[in-house]
C-alpha positions, 0 to 999 in steps of 0.5 A: 515582144512588141506583139505581146505588149500590143496584146496587153495594150489592147486588153487594157484598152478594151477593159477601159471602155467596158461597163462598170469601169472605174475611170478614177483609177490612180495613175500612181499605185503599187499593184503587187502580188506575192508568188511564193515557192515554199509549199508550191509543188508545181515548181519541182513537178514541172522542173522535173518534167522539163525546164521549158515547162516551168519557164512556161508556167512562170510566163503564164503567171506573169501574163495573167498578173499583167492582164489583171493590171499588176505592176509588180511581182514579189517572187520568193527566192529564199524560202528556207536559207536556200536559193531559187537562183544560182548561189555559191552561198546557199544550196538550191531549194528543195521547192525547185528541184525536189532535193535541197542542194540538187541543181536543176536538170539544165543550166538556168536561173529561175530568179534571173528568168522571172526578173527578165520576164517581169521587166519585159512587161514593165513590171517591177521585180521584188526579191522576197527572202525569209531571213531566219527560217532554215527548215519549215517542218520537223521532217526536213533533214539537213545535210551533215555539212550544213552550218546548223550541224557544224555550228549548232549554237548559232541556231534555235529549234522550236515547234519542229523548225530550225531558225537562225538565232537573231542574237548572233552577229555571224547570222546577221552577217550571213543574211546580209551577205546573201542579200548583197550577193543578190543586189550586186548580181541581179537587177532587182527593184527591191529586197522584200522580207516577210513577217518571220523574225523570232518564231511565231508562238505555238499553242502550249509552247513557250519559246526559250531556245535562246537561253544560251545566247541571252546569257551570253549577249543579254548584258542585263537588258530585259529579254524582250527588249534584247530580242527586239534589239537583235532584230533591229540590228539586222534591219539596220544592217540590211538597209546599209548593205542594200543602199551601199551596193545600189542606193535605188534598190528599195528595202520593203518589209511585210509585217504581221498586220498588228503592231500592238493592240491598244490594250498593250500600248495607247499608240496601238490599234483597236484589235486583240490579236498577236502583236509584232512588237511583243510576240515576234519582237519586230518594232516595224514603226521604229524601222520606218522612223529611222529610215531603215525601210522604204515601204511596209506591206502589212498583212491585213488578211482579215475581213473588214469587221472581224472583231479581233482584227478589223482590217477596215480599222487597221488600214487606217491605223497603218496609214496614220503610223506610216512614219514617212514610208509608203504603205501597201496593204496586203490583201487576202484574196480568199477572205475578201472574195468569200465575205459579203459586204452588207455595207454596200450590198456586195457579195464580197469585200473587194470594192470597199477594200480597194476604195479604202486603200485609195482614200488613205493618203499614205497608202499607195497600193495593194499586194495580193495574197496570194498571186496564184489565187489571182492568176486562178481568178478565184471567184472572179477576182481577176475579172474584177481587177481587169475590168474595173479596179486595175483596168487602167495601167498604173505607174508604181509610186516614185521615191527618193529625191523627187526633185531628180528626174531622168532625161527626156527621150528624143527623136520621137517618130512614126514608123510603118512596115508590113507589121504595122504602125509604130511609135519609136524614140531614142533612149537617153544616154547612160553613163558607164556606171548605173545611176538612179536617174538612168531611164529604164522604162518608158510610158506611152500615152495616147490622146484622141483628136481634140482631147486635152493632153493630160499625162496625169490621166491614167486612162491615157496610158497605153504602155509601160515598157523597157523597149523604145518602140511600141506598136500602135496600129496595124498597117491599114489603120493610118487614117484612123490614127490621123490627129492622134497625139502620142506622148512618151516619158522615161522612168528612172530606177526610182520611178520618177518621170521625165519631161514629156516628148510628143508627136501628132500623127 
């Protein structure tokens, strides 16, 4: 593992001194990537070949994300009321094994495996769930004992899909039970839900599949207000479920990129597209204002100046309407890399979009859609991130009570053996129960002789790791390291940093 971390460190170090490198990369920035499972046949194809094959594939994806400077993976674990993990509540996912309810050939847990591999690399793991979707196409046939067949009144059907009806408390309870099960059994850093609440509008079709539940529960409310209220109830209950179980686990939502158009509401954006509030019945600004969510990752998948939805304007709009939560911009890699930017004479929009995200005070990072375009280096996007925009390591934003900090590491020392020269330290002691201030990762900084010791300088970070030992040179490089200062800090579960400990070689 140490050799793997060193490989990553050396890659970053080489990138930091390559031509075109931006030395202004922030120390704190969320750099996530969505890895979806639905629609991705490689998981089932590799799983049918061997468990090792799919494990190697996941490792390869994480290695490439890490090399490109990403510090978080948002991994889809519940695509259609199913599970890409061991669950007694919902069936194994079709997208993993080729048949809903069919277990993998060998006894393993893809979510646990991916989580552990992400944490080994100092990356966060956000468990991504679709809350309401049960089927994605009309071709899917559910088992006769599926709850949608046993209790059809709890579900709606629209545009070839089956979805939980948000009006039923039983459905909200079922979704929260799934989330509570994940949070209680897995060391996830966040629960992440996407943009699907009530079904997206379809051409020539009007959604009225909730006529019966509206008649039963509407109680005189305007129908659109009632639908929004149903979704509000789920979000509030999910927040309580997560925070009651583990207060440090974040709750994030990735909404469609337009809340409301200015033509519908003077508070809205200069856009003319589909609206969260009116079409999906998702009042995400209310959720932020009420403290029910910890971050928003609006899907600004459009080009900078697209007439109906200019992402340049929408990024600023979300920044101005953050309502106290962090904003991470969802960036579409294909559109970004396919579209020239005449404003700065670039052949793509990447430079402008990254710089814009760093100029807005409430925007704390980006999430790349989708991660497979990034790991596939679509039109050189991974090269650009590796060598410039994410060339230095970054810590994810801290959150919670920022006056709290983890304990400092101790017994910082230099070790040498035939494998090389190491810096090691003793981790702070933990209590019997997990705490938000537990040290779970460590940040290692390196400073050259005579260099100012400045741990706010992102270029000085050489590792972010859960281990307490880092390789800093081969066995013959002791003279080259003489006079170098290494600083180590601990990070807690809420990404808050301890006081530094230092050693000079």
